C-alpha positions, 0 to 999 in steps of 0.5 A: 421408071419415068418419073416426069411426064410431059404433056403430049404435043398433039391432042389425045382426044378431040371433042366438039368444044374441047381438045384433051391431052392425056398423060401416060402414067404408071398408076392405072387407078387414076387418069390425068388430062389437060382439057383446052376448052374453047366452047365446052363439053358437047353433052351431059355426062356422068360416070357410073364409078369415077370421081371427076376432079377438075382444077381450073388452070386458066379462064372462066366458065360455068359447070351445071351439076345436077341442074345447078349452075356454078361459075368457075374461075382460075384456081377453083376445084370442082369435085363431081362424084360418081352417078352425078350428071354434069356439063360445062361451057366456057373458055378455060384450061382444065386439069382433070383427074379421074379416080378410078381412071377413065373407062368409056364403058363406065360413062353415060352420055346425056342431052346436048349442052344447053349452056352454049351461047352462040 
């Protein structure tokens, strides 16, 4: 078994507003990603089954969760339970752990991000 996991050199996924790097881990019950956010999450989203746990590694931003805004900074943990709509914006590096692991079939996209400031 490979015990040490390295951050991929190239993004595993690219969205309008962030680049994501997924760790390949043996435990398929969770997923672990690094998100380099240069603008934010493009659309509101929610998972029907997964909890999102974000840790702000660096930078600052704003999360809007169930229509409430929260300023976040380095060292903050954001826990978003299933069936909770959210979006975020800012310039930050986030660690994301999802339990159960990310599955596109369990995700619901909403409206475009209204936190963007041009």
